N, CA, C, O and the ligand as a Tripos MOL2 file, in Angstrom:
@<TRIPOS>MOLECULE
protein
  217   215    55     0     0
PROTEIN
NO_CHARGES

@<TRIPOS>ATOM
      1 N         116.5670  113.0110  100.7560 N.3       1 MET1
      2 CA        116.3630  111.7720   99.9950 C.3       1 MET1
      3 C         117.0140  110.6070  100.7320 C.2       1 MET1
      4 O         118.1010  110.7360  101.2940 O.2       1 MET1
      5 N         116.3350  109.4840  100.7160 N.am      2 ALA2
      6 CA        116.8910  108.2680  101.2800 C.3       2 ALA2
      7 C         116.9940  107.2410  100.1480 C.2       2 ALA2
      8 O         116.3690  107.3830   99.0970 O.2       2 ALA2
      9 N         117.7910  106.2130  100.3910 N.am      3 GLU3
     10 CA        117.9750  105.2190   99.3490 C.3       3 GLU3
     11 C         117.1740  103.9690   99.6590 C.2       3 GLU3
     12 O         117.2140  103.4480  100.7740 O.2       3 GLU3
     13 N         116.4510  103.4980   98.6650 N.am      4 CYS4
     14 CA        115.7190  102.2480   98.8280 C.3       4 CYS4
     15 C         116.7290  101.1160   99.0030 C.2       4 CYS4
     16 O         117.6070  100.9400   98.1590 O.2       4 CYS4
     17 N         116.6150  100.3370  100.0990 N.am      5 PRO5
     18 CA        117.5880   99.2720  100.3560 C.3       5 PRO5
     19 C         117.4300   98.0990   99.4020 C.2       5 PRO5
     20 O         118.3030   97.2340   99.3350 O.2       5 PRO5
     21 N         116.3440   98.0600   98.6750 N.am      6 VAL6
     22 CA        116.0780   96.9310   97.7890 C.3       6 VAL6
     23 C         116.5860   97.1980   96.3810 C.2       6 VAL6
     24 O         117.2970   96.3730   95.8070 O.2       6 VAL6
     25 N         116.2230   98.3510   95.8230 N.am      7 CYS7
     26 CA        116.5760   98.6080   94.4280 C.3       7 CYS7
     27 C         117.5610   99.7620   94.2770 C.2       7 CYS7
     28 O         118.0930   99.9880   93.1900 O.2       7 CYS7
     29 N         117.8100  100.5030   95.3800 N.am      8 GLY8
     30 CA        118.8000  101.5610   95.3040 C.3       8 GLY8
     31 C         118.2620  102.8720   94.7860 C.2       8 GLY8
     32 O         119.0150  103.8360   94.6470 O.2       8 GLY8
     33 N         116.9730  102.9300   94.4960 N.am      9 ALA9
     34 CA        116.3890  104.1710   94.0060 C.3       9 ALA9
     35 C         116.3590  105.2080   95.1150 C.2       9 ALA9
     36 O         116.2830  104.8720   96.2970 O.2       9 ALA9
     37 N         116.4180  106.4550   94.7240 N.am     10 GLU10
     38 CA        116.3020  107.5140   95.7110 C.3      10 GLU10
     39 C         114.8350  107.7940   95.9660 C.2      10 GLU10
     40 O         114.0650  108.0780   95.0480 O.2      10 GLU10
     41 N         114.4690  107.7070   97.2320 N.am     11 VAL11
     42 CA        113.0750  107.8910   97.6180 C.3      11 VAL11
     43 C         112.9790  109.1450   98.4680 C.2      11 VAL11
     44 O         113.7450  109.3320   99.4130 O.2      11 VAL11
     45 N         112.0380  109.9900   98.1240 N.am     12 GLU12
     46 CA        111.8800  111.2200   98.8790 C.3      12 GLU12
     47 C         110.9230  111.0010  100.0390 C.2      12 GLU12
     48 O         109.7860  110.5720   99.8400 O.2      12 GLU12
     49 N         111.3770  111.2930  101.2410 N.am     13 LEU13
     50 CA        110.4990  111.1860  102.4020 C.3      13 LEU13
     51 C         109.5900  112.4010  102.4600 C.2      13 LEU13
     52 O         109.9720  113.5050  102.0720 O.2      13 LEU13
     53 N         108.4040  112.1810  102.9400 N.am     14 THR14
     54 CA        107.5050  113.3170  103.1180 C.3      14 THR14
     55 C         108.0440  114.1970  104.2370 C.2      14 THR14
     56 O         108.7890  113.7350  105.1010 O.2      14 THR14
     57 N         107.6630  115.4600  104.2130 N.am     15 ALA15
     58 CA        108.1860  116.4280  105.1730 C.3      15 ALA15
     59 C         107.8270  116.0670  106.6080 C.2      15 ALA15
     60 O         108.5390  116.4180  107.5480 O.2      15 ALA15
     61 N         106.7110  115.3590  106.7590 N.am     16 ASP16
     62 CA        106.2700  115.0080  108.1090 C.3      16 ASP16
     63 C         106.5080  113.5340  108.4180 C.2      16 ASP16
     64 O         105.8500  112.9630  109.2880 O.2      16 ASP16
     65 N         107.4430  112.9220  107.7080 N.am     17 ALA17
     66 CA        107.7380  111.5090  107.9480 C.3      17 ALA17
     67 C         108.2490  111.3080  109.3720 C.2      17 ALA17
     68 O         108.9920  112.1320  109.9030 O.2      17 ALA17
     69 N         107.8380  110.2040  109.9710 N.am     18 VAL18
     70 CA        108.2960  109.8860  111.3140 C.3      18 VAL18
     71 C         108.8910  108.4880  111.3120 C.2      18 VAL18
     72 O         108.5690  107.6660  110.4540 O.2      18 VAL18
     73 N         109.7660  108.2230  112.2820 N.am     19 VAL19
     74 CA        110.3850  106.9070  112.3920 C.3      19 VAL19
     75 C         109.2990  105.8620  112.6210 C.2      19 VAL19
     76 O         108.4210  106.0360  113.4670 O.2      19 VAL19
     77 N         109.3680  104.7900  111.8670 N.am     20 GLY20
     78 CA        108.3820  103.7380  111.9960 C.3      20 GLY20
     79 C         107.2830  103.8200  110.9620 C.2      20 GLY20
     80 O         106.4800  102.8990  110.8090 O.2      20 GLY20
     81 N         107.2570  104.9460  110.2500 N.am     21 GLU21
     82 CA        106.2360  105.1030  109.2120 C.3      21 GLU21
     83 C         106.5310  104.1590  108.0470 C.2      21 GLU21
     84 O         107.6850  103.9130  107.6960 O.2      21 GLU21
     85 N         105.4660  103.6480  107.4710 N.am     22 LEU22
     86 CA        105.6280  102.7620  106.3330 C.3      22 LEU22
     87 C         105.3210  103.5120  105.0490 C.2      22 LEU22
     88 O         104.3980  104.3240  104.9870 O.2      22 LEU22
     89 N         106.1100  103.2240  104.0320 N.am     23 MET23
     90 CA        105.8560  103.8230  102.7360 C.3      23 MET23
     91 C         106.2490  102.8150  101.6730 C.2      23 MET23
     92 O         106.8800  101.7980  101.9630 O.2      23 MET23
     93 N         105.8690  103.1070  100.4450 N.am     24 GLU24
     94 CA        106.1590  102.1880   99.3630 C.3      24 GLU24
     95 C         107.1590  102.8070   98.4180 C.2      24 GLU24
     96 O         107.0310  103.9670   98.0290 O.2      24 GLU24
     97 N         108.1500  102.0310   98.0540 N.am     25 CYS25
     98 CA        109.1160  102.5230   97.0860 C.3      25 CYS25
     99 C         108.4080  102.7300   95.7550 C.2      25 CYS25
    100 O         107.7830  101.8040   95.2370 O.2      25 CYS25
    101 N         108.4990  103.9260   95.1980 N.am     26 PRO26
    102 CA        107.8160  104.1920   93.9280 C.3      26 PRO26
    103 C         108.4590  103.4620   92.7600 C.2      26 PRO26
    104 O         107.8680  103.3550   91.6860 O.2      26 PRO26
    105 N         109.6500  102.9670   92.9670 N.am     27 ASP27
    106 CA        110.3780  102.3260   91.8850 C.3      27 ASP27
    107 C         110.1330  100.8230   91.8340 C.2      27 ASP27
    108 O         109.8140  100.2830   90.7750 O.2      27 ASP27
    109 N         110.2800  100.1360   92.9810 N.am     28 CYS28
    110 CA        110.1570   98.6820   92.9820 C.3      28 CYS28
    111 C         108.9190   98.2080   93.7340 C.2      28 CYS28
    112 O         108.5850   97.0240   93.6910 O.2      28 CYS28
    113 N         108.2360   99.1220   94.4230 N.am     29 GLY29
    114 CA        106.9880   98.7420   95.0720 C.3      29 GLY29
    115 C         107.1520   98.0530   96.4040 C.2      29 GLY29
    116 O         106.1630   97.6450   97.0140 O.2      29 GLY29
    117 N         108.3820   97.9140   96.8710 N.am     30 THR30
    118 CA        108.6130   97.2830   98.1620 C.3      30 THR30
    119 C         108.1140   98.1650   99.2940 C.2      30 THR30
    120 O         108.2590   99.3870   99.2490 O.2      30 THR30
    121 N         107.5260   97.5440  100.3070 N.am     31 GLU31
    122 CA        107.0960   98.3150  101.4540 C.3      31 GLU31
    123 C         108.3120   98.6380  102.3130 C.2      31 GLU31
    124 O         109.0690   97.7460  102.6980 O.2      31 GLU31
    125 N         108.4870   99.9060  102.6050 N.am     32 LEU32
    126 CA        109.6660  100.3620  103.3380 C.3      32 LEU32
    127 C         109.2550  100.9930  104.6540 C.2      32 LEU32
    128 O         108.1720  101.5630  104.7850 O.2      32 LEU32
    129 N         110.1500  100.8750  105.6280 N.am     33 GLU33
    130 CA        109.9140  101.5040  106.9180 C.3      33 GLU33
    131 C         110.9400  102.6120  107.1220 C.2      33 GLU33
    132 O         112.1230  102.4390  106.8290 O.2      33 GLU33
    133 N         110.4820  103.7310  107.6200 N.am     34 VAL34
    134 CA        111.3860  104.8350  107.9120 C.3      34 VAL34
    135 C         112.1490  104.5010  109.1870 C.2      34 VAL34
    136 O         111.5660  104.3890  110.2650 O.2      34 VAL34
    137 N         113.4620  104.3430  109.0460 N.am     35 LEU35
    138 CA        114.3040  104.0030  110.2030 C.3      35 LEU35
    139 C         114.8810  105.2420  110.8500 C.2      35 LEU35
    140 O         115.2400  105.2310  112.0270 O.2      35 LEU35
    141 N         114.9690  106.3070  110.0780 N.am     36 GLY36
    142 CA        115.5120  107.5430  110.6100 C.3      36 GLY36
    143 C         115.1260  108.6800  109.6890 C.2      36 GLY36
    144 O         114.8900  108.4680  108.5000 O.2      36 GLY36
    145 N         115.0610  109.8810  110.2270 N.am     37 VAL37
    146 CA        114.6940  111.0230  109.3930 C.3      37 VAL37
    147 C         115.8280  112.0510  109.2990 C.2      37 VAL37
    148 O         115.8050  112.9240  108.4310 O.2      37 VAL37
    149 N         116.8010  111.9490  110.1770 N.am     38 ASP38
    150 CA        117.9000  112.9100  110.1520 C.3      38 ASP38
    151 C         119.2020  112.2230  110.5420 C.2      38 ASP38
    152 O         119.5610  112.2340  111.7200 O.2      38 ASP38
    153 N         119.9180  111.6290  109.6020 N.am     39 PRO39
    154 CA        119.6120  111.6590  108.1590 C.3      39 PRO39
    155 C         118.5320  110.6480  107.8060 C.2      39 PRO39
    156 O         118.3090  109.6900  108.5460 O.2      39 PRO39
    157 N         117.8710  110.8540  106.6930 N.am     40 PRO40
    158 CA        116.8160  109.9260  106.2870 C.3      40 PRO40
    159 C         117.3860  108.5430  105.9720 C.2      40 PRO40
    160 O         118.3800  108.4030  105.2600 O.2      40 PRO40
    161 N         116.7250  107.5350  106.5250 N.am     41 GLU41
    162 CA        117.1750  106.1760  106.2920 C.3      41 GLU41
    163 C         115.9580  105.2760  106.1460 C.2      41 GLU41
    164 O         114.9850  105.3890  106.8920 O.2      41 GLU41
    165 N         116.0330  104.3870  105.1780 N.am     42 LEU42
    166 CA        114.9160  103.4810  104.9350 C.3      42 LEU42
    167 C         115.3660  102.0390  105.0620 C.2      42 LEU42
    168 O         116.4950  101.6920  104.7140 O.2      42 LEU42
    169 N         114.4700  101.2040  105.5640 N.am     43 GLY43
    170 CA        114.7320   99.7750  105.6140 C.3      43 GLY43
    171 C         113.5350   99.0440  105.0600 C.2      43 GLY43
    172 O         112.4590   99.6160  104.8870 O.2      43 GLY43
    173 N         113.7380   97.7670  104.7840 N.am     44 GLU44
    174 CA        112.6290   96.9710  104.2840 C.3      44 GLU44
    175 C         111.6640   96.7060  105.4320 C.2      44 GLU44
    176 O         112.0800   96.2680  106.5050 O.2      44 GLU44
    177 N         110.4020   96.9630  105.2180 N.am     45 ALA45
    178 CA        109.4270   96.7610  106.2840 C.3      45 ALA45
    179 C         109.2700   95.2680  106.5600 C.2      45 ALA45
    180 O         109.2930   94.4490  105.6420 O.2      45 ALA45
    181 N         109.1120   94.9300  107.8330 N.am     46 PRO46
    182 CA        108.8680   93.5200  108.1460 C.3      46 PRO46
    183 C         107.5330   93.0970  107.5620 C.2      46 PRO46
    184 O         106.6020   93.8950  107.4560 O.2      46 PRO46
    185 N         107.4540   91.8230  107.1820 N.am     47 GLU47
    186 CA        106.2060   91.3490  106.6040 C.3      47 GLU47
    187 C         105.0990   91.4020  107.6470 C.2      47 GLU47
    188 O         105.2860   91.0580  108.8140 O.2      47 GLU47
    189 N         103.9590   91.8400  107.1840 N.am     48 THR48
    190 CA        102.8300   91.9370  108.0920 C.3      48 THR48
    191 C         102.3450   90.5320  108.4680 C.2      48 THR48
    192 O         102.0740   89.6950  107.6070 O.2      48 THR48
    193 N         102.2480   90.3100  109.7480 N.am     49 GLU49
    194 CA        101.7430   89.0280  110.2060 C.3      49 GLU49
    195 C         100.3800   89.2470  110.8410 C.2      49 GLU49
    196 O         100.1700   90.1770  111.6200 O.2      49 GLU49
    197 N          99.4800   88.3760  110.4900 N.am     50 GLU50
    198 CA         98.1220   88.5880  110.9840 C.3      50 GLU50
    199 C          97.7140   87.5490  112.0100 C.2      50 GLU50
    200 O          96.5380   87.4110  112.3440 O.2      50 GLU50
    201 N          98.7090   86.8150  112.5080 N.am     51 ASP51
    202 CA         98.3530   85.7600  113.4630 C.3      51 ASP51
    203 C          98.6650   86.2360  114.8810 C.2      51 ASP51
    204 O          99.3960   85.5880  115.6300 O.2      51 ASP51
    205 N          98.0930   87.3800  115.2200 N.am     52 TRP52
    206 CA         98.3230   87.9250  116.5410 C.3      52 TRP52
    207 C          97.7010   87.0360  117.6230 C.2      52 TRP52
    208 O          96.4840   87.0090  117.8040 O.2      52 TRP52
    209 N          98.5590   86.3180  118.3270 N.am     53 GLY53
    210 CA         98.0960   85.5500  119.4820 C.3      53 GLY53
    211 C          97.2790   84.3250  119.1540 C.2      53 GLY53
    212 O          96.7480   83.6670  120.0490 O.2      53 GLY53
    213 N          97.1760   84.0140  117.8720 N.am     54 GLN54
    214 CA         96.3870   82.8190  117.5480 C.3      54 GLN54
    215 C          97.2180   81.8320  116.7430 C.2      54 GLN54
    216 O          96.7260   80.7650  116.3770 O.2      54 GLN54
    217 ZN        112.9210  100.2550   95.6210 Zn       55 ZN55
@<TRIPOS>BOND
     1     1     2 1
     2     2     3 1
     3     3     4 2
     4     3     5 am
     5     5     6 1
     6     6     7 1
     7     7     8 2
     8     7     9 am
     9     9    10 1
    10    10    11 1
    11    11    12 2
    12    11    13 am
    13    13    14 1
    14    14    15 1
    15    15    16 2
    16    15    17 am
    17    17    18 1
    18    18    19 1
    19    19    20 2
    20    19    21 am
    21    21    22 1
    22    22    23 1
    23    23    24 2
    24    23    25 am
    25    25    26 1
    26    26    27 1
    27    27    28 2
    28    27    29 am
    29    29    30 1
    30    30    31 1
    31    31    32 2
    32    31    33 am
    33    33    34 1
    34    34    35 1
    35    35    36 2
    36    35    37 am
    37    37    38 1
    38    38    39 1
    39    39    40 2
    40    39    41 am
    41    41    42 1
    42    42    43 1
    43    43    44 2
    44    43    45 am
    45    45    46 1
    46    46    47 1
    47    47    48 2
    48    47    49 am
    49    49    50 1
    50    50    51 1
    51    51    52 2
    52    51    53 am
    53    53    54 1
    54    54    55 1
    55    55    56 2
    56    55    57 am
    57    57    58 1
    58    58    59 1
    59    59    60 2
    60    59    61 am
    61    61    62 1
    62    62    63 1
    63    63    64 2
    64    63    65 am
    65    65    66 1
    66    66    67 1
    67    67    68 2
    68    67    69 am
    69    69    70 1
    70    70    71 1
    71    71    72 2
    72    71    73 am
    73    73    74 1
    74    74    75 1
    75    75    76 2
    76    75    77 am
    77    77    78 1
    78    78    79 1
    79    79    80 2
    80    79    81 am
    81    81    82 1
    82    82    83 1
    83    83    84 2
    84    83    85 am
    85    85    86 1
    86    86    87 1
    87    87    88 2
    88    87    89 am
    89    89    90 1
    90    90    91 1
    91    91    92 2
    92    91    93 am
    93    93    94 1
    94    94    95 1
    95    95    96 2
    96    95    97 am
    97    97    98 1
    98    98    99 1
    99    99   100 2
   100    99   101 am
   101   101   102 1
   102   102   103 1
   103   103   104 2
   104   103   105 am
   105   105   106 1
   106   106   107 1
   107   107   108 2
   108   107   109 am
   109   109   110 1
   110   110   111 1
   111   111   112 2
   112   111   113 am
   113   113   114 1
   114   114   115 1
   115   115   116 2
   116   115   117 am
   117   117   118 1
   118   118   119 1
   119   119   120 2
   120   119   121 am
   121   121   122 1
   122   122   123 1
   123   123   124 2
   124   123   125 am
   125   125   126 1
   126   126   127 1
   127   127   128 2
   128   127   129 am
   129   129   130 1
   130   130   131 1
   131   131   132 2
   132   131   133 am
   133   133   134 1
   134   134   135 1
   135   135   136 2
   136   135   137 am
   137   137   138 1
   138   138   139 1
   139   139   140 2
   140   139   141 am
   141   141   142 1
   142   142   143 1
   143   143   144 2
   144   143   145 am
   145   145   146 1
   146   146   147 1
   147   147   148 2
   148   147   149 am
   149   149   150 1
   150   150   151 1
   151   151   152 2
   152   151   153 am
   153   153   154 1
   154   154   155 1
   155   155   156 2
   156   155   157 am
   157   157   158 1
   158   158   159 1
   159   159   160 2
   160   159   161 am
   161   161   162 1
   162   162   163 1
   163   163   164 2
   164   163   165 am
   165   165   166 1
   166   166   167 1
   167   167   168 2
   168   167   169 am
   169   169   170 1
   170   170   171 1
   171   171   172 2
   172   171   173 am
   173   173   174 1
   174   174   175 1
   175   175   176 2
   176   175   177 am
   177   177   178 1
   178   178   179 1
   179   179   180 2
   180   179   181 am
   181   181   182 1
   182   182   183 1
   183   183   184 2
   184   183   185 am
   185   185   186 1
   186   186   187 1
   187   187   188 2
   188   187   189 am
   189   189   190 1
   190   190   191 1
   191   191   192 2
   192   191   193 am
   193   193   194 1
   194   194   195 1
   195   195   196 2
   196   195   197 am
   197   197   198 1
   198   198   199 1
   199   199   200 2
   200   199   201 am
   201   201   202 1
   202   202   203 1
   203   203   204 2
   204   203   205 am
   205   205   206 1
   206   206   207 1
   207   207   208 2
   208   207   209 am
   209   209   210 1
   210   210   211 1
   211   211   212 2
   212   211   213 am
   213   213   214 1
   214   214   215 1
   215   215   216 2
@<TRIPOS>SUBSTRUCTURE
     1 MET1         2 RESIDUE 1 A MET
     2 ALA2         6 RESIDUE 1 A ALA
     3 GLU3        10 RESIDUE 1 A GLU
     4 CYS4        14 RESIDUE 1 A CYS
     5 PRO5        18 RESIDUE 1 A PRO
     6 VAL6        22 RESIDUE 1 A VAL
     7 CYS7        26 RESIDUE 1 A CYS
     8 GLY8        30 RESIDUE 1 A GLY
     9 ALA9        34 RESIDUE 1 A ALA
    10 GLU10       38 RESIDUE 1 A GLU
    11 VAL11       42 RESIDUE 1 A VAL
    12 GLU12       46 RESIDUE 1 A GLU
    13 LEU13       50 RESIDUE 1 A LEU
    14 THR14       54 RESIDUE 1 A THR
    15 ALA15       58 RESIDUE 1 A ALA
    16 ASP16       62 RESIDUE 1 A ASP
    17 ALA17       66 RESIDUE 1 A ALA
    18 VAL18       70 RESIDUE 1 A VAL
    19 VAL19       74 RESIDUE 1 A VAL
    20 GLY20       78 RESIDUE 1 A GLY
    21 GLU21       82 RESIDUE 1 A GLU
    22 LEU22       86 RESIDUE 1 A LEU
    23 MET23       90 RESIDUE 1 A MET
    24 GLU24       94 RESIDUE 1 A GLU
    25 CYS25       98 RESIDUE 1 A CYS
    26 PRO26      102 RESIDUE 1 A PRO
    27 ASP27      106 RESIDUE 1 A ASP
    28 CYS28      110 RESIDUE 1 A CYS
    29 GLY29      114 RESIDUE 1 A GLY
    30 THR30      118 RESIDUE 1 A THR
    31 GLU31      122 RESIDUE 1 A GLU
    32 LEU32      126 RESIDUE 1 A LEU
    33 GLU33      130 RESIDUE 1 A GLU
    34 VAL34      134 RESIDUE 1 A VAL
    35 LEU35      138 RESIDUE 1 A LEU
    36 GLY36      142 RESIDUE 1 A GLY
    37 VAL37      146 RESIDUE 1 A VAL
    38 ASP38      150 RESIDUE 1 A ASP
    39 PRO39      154 RESIDUE 1 A PRO
    40 PRO40      158 RESIDUE 1 A PRO
    41 GLU41      162 RESIDUE 1 A GLU
    42 LEU42      166 RESIDUE 1 A LEU
    43 GLY43      170 RESIDUE 1 A GLY
    44 GLU44      174 RESIDUE 1 A GLU
    45 ALA45      178 RESIDUE 1 A ALA
    46 PRO46      182 RESIDUE 1 A PRO
    47 GLU47      186 RESIDUE 1 A GLU
    48 THR48      190 RESIDUE 1 A THR
    49 GLU49      194 RESIDUE 1 A GLU
    50 GLU50      198 RESIDUE 1 A GLU
    51 ASP51      202 RESIDUE 1 A ASP
    52 TRP52      206 RESIDUE 1 A TRP
    53 GLY53      210 RESIDUE 1 A GLY
    54 GLN54      214 RESIDUE 1 A GLN
    55 ZN55       217 GROUP 0 **** ****
């Protein structure tokens, strides 16, 4: 289990979670990024930007 950095809820990582994977906190709905899997660590995902090169 990892802790949601936003609301503090315990979030269960999937067994095949990899670093960089994005998931959603089931409690607060924030998009989270897997920062580590051993031990499991979650961070707030950076906001998606769609202005690639333009
Ligand atoms: Zn949360």
